[in-house]
N, CA, C and O atoms as a DFTB+ gen file, in Angstrom:
592 C
 N C O
     1  1     -61.196      -8.648     104.284
     2  2     -62.162      -8.346     105.321
     3  2     -61.450      -8.346     106.665
     4  3     -60.721      -9.281     106.996
     5  1     -61.668      -7.292     107.428
     6  2     -61.009      -7.212     108.729
     7  2     -61.636      -8.208     109.702
     8  3     -62.739      -8.708     109.481
     9  1     -60.924      -8.477     110.760
    10  2     -61.397      -9.414     111.768
    11  2     -62.686      -8.910     112.408
    12  3     -63.597      -9.691     112.682
    13  1     -62.756      -7.619     112.641
    14  2     -63.948      -7.018     113.242
    15  2     -65.172      -7.234     112.336
    16  3     -66.248      -7.595     112.813
    17  1     -64.995      -7.010     111.032
    18  2     -66.096      -7.206     110.075
    19  2     -66.506      -8.677     110.007
    20  3     -67.688      -9.011     109.922
    21  1     -65.502      -9.538     110.048
    22  2     -65.782     -10.974     109.990
    23  2     -66.583     -11.429     111.208
    24  3     -67.503     -12.238     111.085
    25  1     -66.231     -10.906     112.384
    26  2     -66.979     -11.244     113.595
    27  2     -68.432     -10.775     113.486
    28  3     -69.354     -11.503     113.853
    29  1     -68.625      -9.567     112.983
    30  2     -69.977      -9.020     112.842
    31  2     -70.804      -9.854     111.868
    32  3     -71.958     -10.176     112.150
    33  1     -70.221     -10.202     110.732
    34  2     -70.932     -11.010     109.740
    35  2     -71.254     -12.398     110.282
    36  3     -72.356     -12.908     110.079
    37  1     -70.296     -13.006     110.968
    38  2     -70.522     -14.341     111.519
    39  2     -71.573     -14.312     112.622
    40  3     -72.322     -15.275     112.788
    41  1     -71.636     -13.223     113.375
    42  2     -72.667     -13.091     114.405
    43  2     -74.048     -13.050     113.748
    44  3     -74.988     -13.690     114.220
    45  1     -74.160     -12.299     112.666
    46  2     -75.443     -12.239     111.943
    47  2     -75.846     -13.622     111.439
    48  3     -77.001     -14.028     111.568
    49  1     -74.879     -14.340     110.863
    50  2     -75.168     -15.683     110.358
    51  2     -75.574     -16.638     111.483
    52  3     -76.489     -17.445     111.323
    53  1     -74.889     -16.538     112.614
    54  2     -75.213     -17.395     113.763
    55  2     -76.610     -17.079     114.283
    56  3     -77.337     -17.982     114.699
    57  1     -76.987     -15.817     114.263
    58  2     -78.323     -15.439     114.714
    59  2     -79.388     -15.988     113.763
    60  3     -80.428     -16.479     114.201
    61  1     -79.120     -15.902     112.470
    62  2     -80.075     -16.409     111.479
    63  2     -80.235     -17.923     111.583
    64  3     -81.337     -18.451     111.436
    65  1     -79.128     -18.613     111.838
    66  2     -79.183     -20.072     111.920
    67  2     -79.504     -20.559     113.335
    68  3     -79.583     -21.765     113.572
    69  1     -79.684     -19.644     114.258
    70  2     -80.013     -19.949     115.657
    71  2     -78.963     -20.859     116.320
    72  3     -79.297     -21.774     117.072
    73  1     -77.693     -20.581     116.021
    74  2     -76.573     -21.314     116.611
    75  2     -76.183     -20.587     117.901
    76  3     -75.362     -19.670     117.882
    77  1     -76.776     -21.005     119.011
    78  2     -76.633     -20.295     120.282
    79  2     -75.184     -20.265     120.776
    80  3     -74.707     -19.225     121.232
    81  1     -74.488     -21.387     120.688
    82  2     -73.104     -21.431     121.176
    83  2     -72.226     -20.462     120.396
    84  3     -71.464     -19.699     120.992
    85  1     -72.324     -20.483     119.063
    86  2     -71.511     -19.582     118.234
    87  2     -71.865     -18.127     118.534
    88  3     -70.976     -17.278     118.610
    89  1     -73.149     -17.833     118.705
    90  2     -73.561     -16.461     119.039
    91  2     -72.929     -16.015     120.352
    92  3     -72.388     -14.914     120.455
    93  1     -73.006     -16.887     121.351
    94  2     -72.449     -16.543     122.669
    95  2     -70.945     -16.308     122.601
    96  3     -70.435     -15.365     123.206
    97  1     -70.235     -17.160     121.868
    98  2     -68.783     -17.040     121.769
    99  2     -68.392     -15.762     121.033
   100  3     -67.487     -15.050     121.469
   101  1     -69.061     -15.465     119.926
   102  2     -68.736     -14.248     119.171
   103  2     -69.044     -13.011     120.003
   104  3     -68.274     -12.051     120.000
   105  1     -70.156     -13.031     120.709
   106  2     -70.480     -11.890     121.590
   107  2     -69.432     -11.730     122.685
   108  3     -69.059     -10.610     123.035
   109  1     -68.959     -12.849     123.224
   110  2     -67.920     -12.800     124.250
   111  2     -66.627     -12.201     123.685
   112  3     -65.979     -11.385     124.340
   113  1     -66.258     -12.611     122.466
   114  2     -65.054     -12.076     121.819
   115  2     -65.202     -10.570     121.609
   116  3     -64.299      -9.795     121.928
   117  1     -66.344     -10.171     121.071
   118  2     -66.580      -8.750     120.797
   119  2     -66.565      -7.933     122.089
   120  3     -66.059      -6.811     122.109
   121  1     -67.117      -8.492     123.164
   122  2     -67.119      -7.791     124.454
   123  2     -65.699      -7.635     124.989
   124  3     -65.342      -6.576     125.505
   125  1     -64.887      -8.689     124.867
   126  2     -63.500      -8.618     125.342
   127  2     -62.723      -7.570     124.543
   128  3     -61.922      -6.825     125.109
   129  1     -62.957      -7.512     123.234
   130  2     -62.280      -6.528     122.391
   131  2     -62.720      -5.122     122.773
   132  3     -61.893      -4.219     122.900
   133  1     -64.029      -4.939     122.956
   134  2     -64.552      -3.625     123.323
   135  2     -64.003      -3.172     124.680
   136  3     -63.651      -2.004     124.851
   137  1     -63.930      -4.093     125.640
   138  2     -63.374      -3.751     126.953
   139  2     -61.931      -3.269     126.837
   140  3     -61.539      -2.290     127.471
   141  1     -61.152      -3.966     126.024
   142  2     -59.746      -3.586     125.838
   143  2     -59.643      -2.233     125.129
   144  3     -58.781      -1.422     125.467
   145  1     -60.518      -1.987     124.146
   146  2     -60.507      -0.698     123.450
   147  2     -60.858       0.441     124.398
   148  3     -60.257       1.513     124.331
   149  1     -61.820       0.216     125.273
   150  2     -62.182       1.242     126.255
   151  2     -61.013       1.474     127.207
   152  3     -60.699       2.615     127.545
   153  1     -60.372       0.393     127.636
   154  2     -59.230       0.502     128.544
   155  2     -58.079       1.284     127.908
   156  3     -57.471       2.137     128.554
   157  1     -57.782       0.989     126.636
   158  2     -56.660       1.631     125.944
   159  2     -57.043       2.936     125.262
   160  3     -56.173       3.697     124.838
   161  1     -58.354       3.200     125.154
   162  2     -58.871       4.407     124.502
   163  2     -58.412       4.525     123.057
   164  3     -58.043       5.605     122.596
   165  1     -58.440       3.382     122.335
   166  2     -58.105       3.378     120.913
   167  2     -58.685       2.126     120.276
   168  3     -58.974       1.142     120.957
   169  1     -58.850       2.178     118.953
   170  2     -59.309       0.998     118.220
   171  2     -58.161       0.010     118.095
   172  3     -57.010       0.403     117.910
   173  1     -58.478      -1.263     118.197
   174  2     -57.455      -2.299     118.104
   175  2     -57.319      -2.776     116.660
   176  3     -58.295      -2.812     115.911
   177  1     -56.099      -3.141     116.282
   178  2     -55.907      -3.733     114.962
   179  2     -56.081      -5.258     115.074
   180  3     -56.289      -5.788     116.165
   181  1     -55.994      -5.940     113.952
   182  2     -56.238      -7.382     113.939
   183  2     -55.257      -8.155     114.818
   184  3     -55.640      -9.135     115.458
   185  1     -54.000      -7.725     114.853
   186  2     -52.997      -8.434     115.667
   187  2     -53.342      -8.316     117.154
   188  3     -53.217      -9.288     117.899
   189  1     -53.772      -7.140     117.582
   190  2     -54.147      -6.960     118.987
   191  2     -55.401      -7.762     119.327
   192  3     -55.513      -8.315     120.420
   193  1     -56.339      -7.822     118.391
   194  2     -57.546      -8.628     118.612
   195  2     -57.176     -10.104     118.708
   196  3     -57.757     -10.842     119.504
   197  1     -56.214     -10.531     117.902
   198  2     -55.768     -11.928     117.953
   199  2     -55.147     -12.255     119.305
   200  3     -55.349     -13.349     119.831
   201  1     -54.398     -11.321     119.867
   202  2     -53.802     -11.548     121.188
   203  2     -54.889     -11.691     122.249
   204  3     -54.762     -12.508     123.161
   205  1     -55.951     -10.907     122.137
   206  2     -57.063     -11.024     123.092
   207  2     -57.698     -12.407     122.970
   208  3     -58.007     -13.047     123.975
   209  1     -57.889     -12.857     121.740
   210  2     -58.494     -14.175     121.531
   211  2     -57.574     -15.290     122.025
   212  3     -58.051     -16.314     122.514
   213  1     -56.271     -15.099     121.903
   214  2     -55.324     -16.083     122.437
   215  2     -55.479     -16.182     123.953
   216  3     -55.422     -17.273     124.520
   217  1     -55.675     -15.035     124.601
   218  2     -55.905     -15.024     126.045
   219  2     -57.199     -15.755     126.390
   220  3     -57.244     -16.513     127.359
   221  1     -58.242     -15.533     125.606
   222  2     -59.517     -16.221     125.837
   223  2     -59.349     -17.734     125.699
   224  3     -59.928     -18.500     126.469
   225  1     -58.561     -18.158     124.720
   226  2     -58.317     -19.593     124.535
   227  2     -57.565     -20.155     125.733
   228  3     -57.878     -21.246     126.210
   229  1     -56.585     -19.421     126.214
   230  2     -55.806     -19.874     127.369
   231  2     -56.731     -20.042     128.585
   232  3     -56.619     -21.021     129.322
   233  1     -57.634     -19.089     128.786
   234  2     -58.585     -19.183     129.898
   235  2     -59.465     -20.421     129.746
   236  3     -59.728     -21.122     130.722
   237  1     -59.917     -20.686     128.533
   238  2     -60.779     -21.847     128.288
   239  2     -60.022     -23.147     128.557
   240  3     -60.580     -24.090     129.118
   241  1     -58.752     -23.194     128.155
   242  2     -57.967     -24.413     128.382
   243  2     -57.791     -24.677     129.877
   244  3     -57.846     -25.823     130.325
   245  1     -57.581     -23.610     130.641
   246  2     -57.476     -23.768     132.094
   247  2     -58.800     -24.264     132.670
   248  3     -58.816     -25.082     133.589
   249  1     -59.907     -23.768     132.127
   250  2     -61.227     -24.216     132.580
   251  2     -61.433     -25.691     132.264
   252  3     -61.982     -26.431     133.081
   253  1     -60.995     -26.121     131.083
   254  2     -61.127     -27.533     130.710
   255  2     -60.404     -28.403     131.729
   256  3     -60.939     -29.420     132.172
   257  1     -59.186     -28.007     132.103
   258  2     -58.427     -28.772     133.102
   259  2     -59.192     -28.877     134.405
   260  3     -59.297     -29.953     134.994
   261  1     -59.731     -27.740     134.854
   262  2     -60.462     -27.724     136.120
   263  2     -61.732     -28.586     136.046
   264  3     -62.042     -29.326     136.980
   265  1     -62.448     -28.484     134.945
   266  2     -63.665     -29.274     134.798
   267  2     -63.354     -30.764     134.736
   268  3     -64.102     -31.579     135.275
   269  1     -62.256     -31.120     134.084
   270  2     -61.888     -32.535     134.017
   271  2     -61.478     -33.063     135.379
   272  3     -61.779     -34.208     135.715
   273  1     -60.787     -32.234     136.177
   274  2     -60.423     -32.649     137.537
   275  2     -61.672     -32.871     138.378
   276  3     -61.721     -33.775     139.212
   277  1     -62.683     -32.031     138.147
   278  2     -63.935     -32.147     138.899
   279  2     -64.891     -33.149     138.253
   280  3     -66.017     -33.324     138.720
   281  1     -64.446     -33.807     137.180
   282  2     -65.214     -34.798     136.441
   283  2     -66.541     -34.230     135.920
   284  3     -67.586     -34.877     135.982
   285  1     -66.458     -32.995     135.403
   286  2     -67.606     -32.336     134.772
   287  2     -67.380     -32.363     133.267
   288  3     -67.039     -31.346     132.662
   289  1     -67.569     -33.515     132.677
   290  2     -67.244     -33.766     131.275
   291  2     -68.036     -32.862     130.337
   292  3     -67.494     -32.358     129.353
   293  1     -69.326     -32.654     130.642
   294  2     -70.158     -31.839     129.749
   295  2     -69.683     -30.394     129.700
   296  3     -69.716     -29.771     128.639
   297  1     -69.242     -29.853     130.828
   298  2     -68.724     -28.480     130.843
   299  2     -67.375     -28.388     130.136
   300  3     -67.104     -27.413     129.436
   301  1     -66.538     -29.391     130.316
   302  2     -65.242     -29.423     129.635
   303  2     -65.446     -29.482     128.120
   304  3     -64.719     -28.834     127.368
   305  1     -66.427     -30.253     127.679
   306  2     -66.701     -30.366     126.247
   307  2     -67.204     -29.042     125.680
   308  3     -66.840     -28.666     124.566
   309  1     -68.032     -28.339     126.434
   310  2     -68.528     -27.026     125.998
   311  2     -67.362     -26.049     125.840
   312  3     -67.317     -25.286     124.875
   313  1     -66.431     -26.071     126.772
   314  2     -65.251     -25.202     126.694
   315  2     -64.408     -25.549     125.465
   316  3     -63.886     -24.654     124.801
   317  1     -64.274     -26.841     125.161
   318  2     -63.508     -27.258     123.978
   319  2     -64.159     -26.745     122.699
   320  3     -63.467     -26.324     121.772
   321  1     -65.486     -26.780     122.649
   322  2     -66.192     -26.255     121.480
   323  2     -65.960     -24.753     121.352
   324  3     -65.775     -24.246     120.246
   325  1     -65.968     -24.041     122.478
   326  2     -65.696     -22.602     122.458
   327  2     -64.287     -22.329     121.940
   328  3     -64.077     -21.402     121.158
   329  1     -63.316     -23.141     122.380
   330  2     -61.935     -22.991     121.916
   331  2     -61.868     -23.138     120.402
   332  3     -61.205     -22.348     119.730
   333  1     -62.548     -24.137     119.864
   334  2     -62.476     -24.358     118.413
   335  2     -63.111     -23.197     117.647
   336  3     -62.638     -22.841     116.568
   337  1     -64.169     -22.607     118.187
   338  2     -64.793     -21.454     117.529
   339  2     -63.844     -20.261     117.559
   340  3     -63.669     -19.587     116.544
   341  1     -63.235     -19.996     118.704
   342  2     -62.309     -18.864     118.818
   343  2     -61.104     -19.077     117.894
   344  3     -60.657     -18.144     117.226
   345  1     -60.580     -20.309     117.861
   346  2     -59.414     -20.602     117.016
   347  2     -59.701     -20.376     115.537
   348  3     -58.783     -20.103     114.763
   349  1     -60.960     -20.488     115.139
   350  2     -61.294     -20.290     113.724
   351  2     -61.064     -18.843     113.283
   352  3     -61.000     -18.565     112.086
   353  1     -60.940     -17.923     114.237
   354  2     -60.700     -16.513     113.907
   355  2     -59.222     -16.134     113.969
   356  3     -58.844     -15.021     113.606
   357  1     -58.406     -17.053     114.424
   358  2     -56.976     -16.776     114.541
   359  2     -56.240     -17.216     113.286
   360  3     -56.690     -18.119     112.580
   361  1     -55.098     -16.572     113.004
   362  2     -54.301     -17.030     111.855
   363  2     -53.777     -18.441     112.102
   364  3     -53.679     -18.890     113.244
   365  1     -53.446     -19.122     111.029
   366  2     -52.925     -20.487     111.123
   367  2     -51.668     -20.480     112.002
   368  3     -50.746     -19.705     111.749
   369  1     -51.622     -21.333     113.031
   370  2     -50.443     -21.342     113.904
   371  2     -49.195     -21.842     113.177
   372  3     -49.279     -22.622     112.229
   373  1     -48.050     -21.378     113.640
   374  2     -46.776     -21.828     113.071
   375  2     -46.501     -23.262     113.504
   376  3     -46.881     -23.674     114.601
   377  1     -45.848     -24.005     112.648
   378  2     -45.475     -25.373     112.994
   379  2     -44.283     -25.323     113.961
   380  3     -43.621     -24.295     114.103
   381  1     -44.031     -26.454     114.618
   382  2     -42.890     -26.526     115.538
   383  2     -41.579     -26.276     114.798
   384  3     -40.668     -25.656     115.345
   385  1     -41.479     -26.753     113.557
   386  2     -40.257     -26.531     112.779
   387  2     -40.052     -25.038     112.525
   388  3     -38.938     -24.533     112.661
   389  1     -41.118     -24.336     112.160
   390  2     -41.009     -22.893     111.913
   391  2     -40.631     -22.150     113.195
   392  3     -39.800     -21.242     113.182
   393  1     -41.259     -22.555     114.299
   394  2     -40.932     -21.924     115.582
   395  2     -39.470     -22.163     115.957
   396  3     -38.775     -21.240     116.379
   397  1     -39.011     -23.394     115.802
   398  2     -37.623     -23.707     116.142
   399  2     -36.650     -22.944     115.252
   400  3     -35.587     -22.529     115.713
   401  1     -37.000     -22.756     113.995
   402  2     -36.153     -21.990     113.081
   403  2     -36.075     -20.527     113.544
   404  3     -34.989     -19.949     113.577
   405  1     -37.206     -19.934     113.897
   406  2     -37.233     -18.545     114.375
   407  2     -36.437     -18.419     115.666
   408  3     -35.656     -17.481     115.829
   409  1     -36.633     -19.361     116.583
   410  2     -35.910     -19.322     117.860
   411  2     -34.412     -19.447     117.624
   412  3     -33.632     -18.711     118.229
   413  1     -33.994     -20.363     116.757
   414  2     -32.565     -20.543     116.475
   415  2     -31.963     -19.272     115.901
   416  3     -30.862     -18.880     116.289
   417  1     -32.677     -18.617     114.971
   418  2     -32.134     -17.393     114.376
   419  2     -32.064     -16.263     115.402
   420  3     -31.117     -15.477     115.392
   421  1     -33.059     -16.173     116.288
   422  2     -33.039     -15.133     117.324
   423  2     -31.901     -15.389     118.310
   424  3     -31.219     -14.450     118.721
   425  1     -31.688     -16.646     118.694
   426  2     -30.600     -16.964     119.623
   427  2     -29.251     -16.632     118.996
   428  3     -28.340     -16.162     119.678
   429  1     -29.132     -16.875     117.711
   430  2     -27.885     -16.553     117.018
   431  2     -27.676     -15.033     116.968
   432  3     -26.572     -14.544     117.208
   433  1     -28.742     -14.297     116.656
   434  2     -28.648     -12.834     116.561
   435  2     -28.332     -12.194     117.905
   436  3     -27.522     -11.270     117.986
   437  1     -28.984     -12.693     118.970
   438  2     -28.811     -12.077     120.292
   439  2     -27.579     -12.594     121.011
   440  3     -27.113     -11.969     121.963
   441  1     -27.046     -13.723     120.573
   442  2     -25.877     -14.290     121.227
   443  2     -26.222     -14.996     122.532
   444  3     -25.338     -15.224     123.359
   445  1     -27.486     -15.345     122.732
   446  2     -27.912     -16.034     123.952
   447  2     -27.343     -17.451     123.956
   448  3     -27.480     -18.194     122.985
   449  1     -26.705     -17.805     125.064
   450  2     -26.066     -19.112     125.146
   451  2     -26.502     -19.934     126.364
   452  3     -26.409     -21.161     126.342
   453  1     -26.976     -19.272     127.423
   454  2     -27.320     -20.009     128.644
   455  2     -28.674     -19.540     129.167
   456  3     -29.276     -18.608     128.632
   457  1     -29.134     -20.197     130.210
   458  2     -30.424     -19.840     130.794
   459  2     -30.431     -18.423     131.364
   460  3     -31.496     -17.836     131.552
   461  1     -29.247     -17.871     131.640
   462  2     -29.160     -16.491     132.120
   463  2     -29.676     -15.516     131.061
   464  3     -30.164     -14.432     131.384
   465  1     -29.561     -15.912     129.805
   466  2     -29.991     -15.061     128.692
   467  2     -31.443     -15.313     128.287
   468  3     -31.900     -14.786     127.272
   469  1     -32.160     -16.100     129.054
   470  2     -33.529     -16.502     128.700
   471  2     -34.450     -15.293     128.530
   472  3     -35.202     -15.230     127.557
   473  1     -34.407     -14.349     129.443
   474  2     -35.284     -13.178     129.371
   475  2     -35.073     -12.383     128.097
   476  3     -36.029     -12.011     127.417
   477  1     -33.817     -12.127     127.782
   478  2     -33.482     -11.379     126.568
   479  2     -33.946     -12.149     125.326
   480  3     -34.499     -11.562     124.396
   481  1     -33.718     -13.462     125.320
   482  2     -34.098     -14.288     124.175
   483  2     -35.614     -14.328     124.010
   484  3     -36.121     -14.211     122.894
   485  1     -36.339     -14.494     125.111
   486  2     -37.807     -14.550     125.047
   487  2     -38.384     -13.232     124.526
   488  3     -39.318     -13.223     123.725
   489  1     -37.815     -12.128     124.990
   490  2     -38.296     -10.820     124.546
   491  2     -38.126     -10.674     123.033
   492  3     -39.027     -10.191     122.347
   493  1     -36.977     -11.090     122.523
   494  2     -36.703     -10.986     121.090
   495  2     -37.593     -11.934     120.280
   496  3     -38.093     -11.562     119.218
   497  1     -37.791     -13.153     120.779
   498  2     -38.628     -14.120     120.064
   499  2     -40.074     -13.646     120.032
   500  3     -40.715     -13.687     118.982
   501  1     -40.591     -13.199     121.163
   502  2     -41.985     -12.748     121.212
   503  2     -42.195     -11.500     120.349
   504  3     -43.268     -11.318     119.773
   505  1     -41.182     -10.650     120.257
   506  2     -41.287      -9.472     119.397
   507  2     -41.400      -9.906     117.935
   508  3     -42.129      -9.291     117.157
   509  1     -40.691     -10.948     117.570
   510  2     -40.735     -11.437     116.196
   511  2     -42.074     -12.113     115.882
   512  3     -42.487     -12.174     114.723
   513  1     -42.749     -12.620     116.919
   514  2     -43.991     -13.362     116.726
   515  2     -45.237     -12.542     117.067
   516  3     -46.292     -13.119     117.330
   517  1     -45.139     -11.211     117.068
   518  2     -46.264     -10.384     117.501
   519  2     -47.520     -10.599     116.681
   520  3     -48.616     -10.566     117.241
   521  1     -47.413     -10.813     115.407
   522  2     -48.607     -10.972     114.567
   523  2     -49.196     -12.382     114.664
   524  3     -50.301     -12.623     114.178
   525  1     -48.474     -13.306     115.283
   526  2     -48.931     -14.689     115.389
   527  2     -49.643     -14.930     116.706
   528  3     -49.365     -14.275     117.710
   529  1     -50.546     -15.860     116.688
   530  2     -51.203     -16.301     117.913
   531  2     -50.385     -17.471     118.445
   532  3     -50.503     -18.592     117.951
   533  1     -49.564     -17.211     119.445
   534  2     -48.696     -18.252     119.979
   535  2     -48.895     -18.380     121.478
   536  3     -49.296     -17.434     122.157
   537  1     -48.607     -19.565     121.974
   538  2     -48.684     -19.835     123.400
   539  2     -47.323     -19.531     124.013
   540  3     -46.333     -20.192     123.700
   541  1     -47.278     -18.538     124.879
   542  2     -46.018     -18.114     125.489
   543  2     -45.308     -19.224     126.235
   544  3     -44.080     -19.300     126.208
   545  1     -46.070     -20.097     126.910
   546  2     -45.456     -21.189     127.654
   547  2     -44.768     -22.164     126.695
   548  3     -43.670     -22.645     126.974
   549  1     -45.409     -22.446     125.585
   550  2     -44.810     -23.348     124.586
   551  2     -43.515     -22.747     124.037
   552  3     -42.510     -23.445     123.895
   553  1     -43.547     -21.458     123.734
   554  2     -42.352     -20.773     123.233
   555  2     -41.250     -20.815     124.295
   556  3     -40.088     -21.081     123.987
   557  1     -41.627     -20.552     125.539
   558  2     -40.668     -20.573     126.637
   559  2     -40.009     -21.946     126.768
   560  3     -38.799     -22.040     126.973
   561  1     -40.799     -23.002     126.651
   562  2     -40.249     -24.359     126.740
   563  2     -39.263     -24.632     125.608
   564  3     -38.218     -25.246     125.824
   565  1     -39.600     -24.171     124.385
   566  2     -38.714     -24.380     123.247
   567  2     -37.398     -23.598     123.423
   568  3     -36.320     -24.120     123.140
   569  1     -37.497     -22.355     123.888
   570  2     -36.291     -21.540     124.102
   571  2     -35.432     -22.174     125.189
   572  3     -34.212     -22.257     125.051
   573  1     -36.061     -22.616     126.257
   574  2     -35.318     -23.234     127.364
   575  2     -34.593     -24.493     126.895
   576  3     -33.460     -24.749     127.304
   577  1     -35.239     -25.269     126.046
   578  2     -34.617     -26.504     125.530
   579  2     -33.382     -26.155     124.680
   580  3     -32.382     -26.873     124.713
   581  1     -33.454     -25.065     123.929
   582  2     -32.310     -24.657     123.091
   583  2     -31.158     -24.111     123.933
   584  3     -29.992     -24.247     123.562
   585  1     -31.489     -23.494     125.063
   586  2     -30.448     -22.861     125.878
   587  2     -29.777     -23.817     126.849
   588  3     -28.725     -23.487     127.397
   589  1     -30.346     -24.982     127.076
   590  2     -29.726     -25.915     128.036
   591  2     -28.833     -26.905     127.345
   592  3     -28.235     -27.759     128.000
């Protein structure tokens, strides 16, 4: 079942069970995907939809930080629930060991040895991880640690 079909089916189930938060989150995901499709003038595949959802998660995490700074615990908790719903549609994330193995092999292939080679290394690592939902900052930190 494609991601698009799964979202549609889950929206129907959320409507039947009157799960307002899940309905809102799925509608938000579908709207973000539709906006991107209109912008690009093409249908998105599952990997591209996953990248959009990764962006939505990143936005929610930033909101959680802001709400916690403002001591708005109830809003931060709502954002955390939204994150968990969005994450349920993403593929299982790679473990740190798997990421470090991929980074080590890319650094070996590209010959990157210092921080000057960081851009080239990041480009190669992110290209290898296109189908995965990964946090670019986390990957950047791991690559930087290997290069120093």
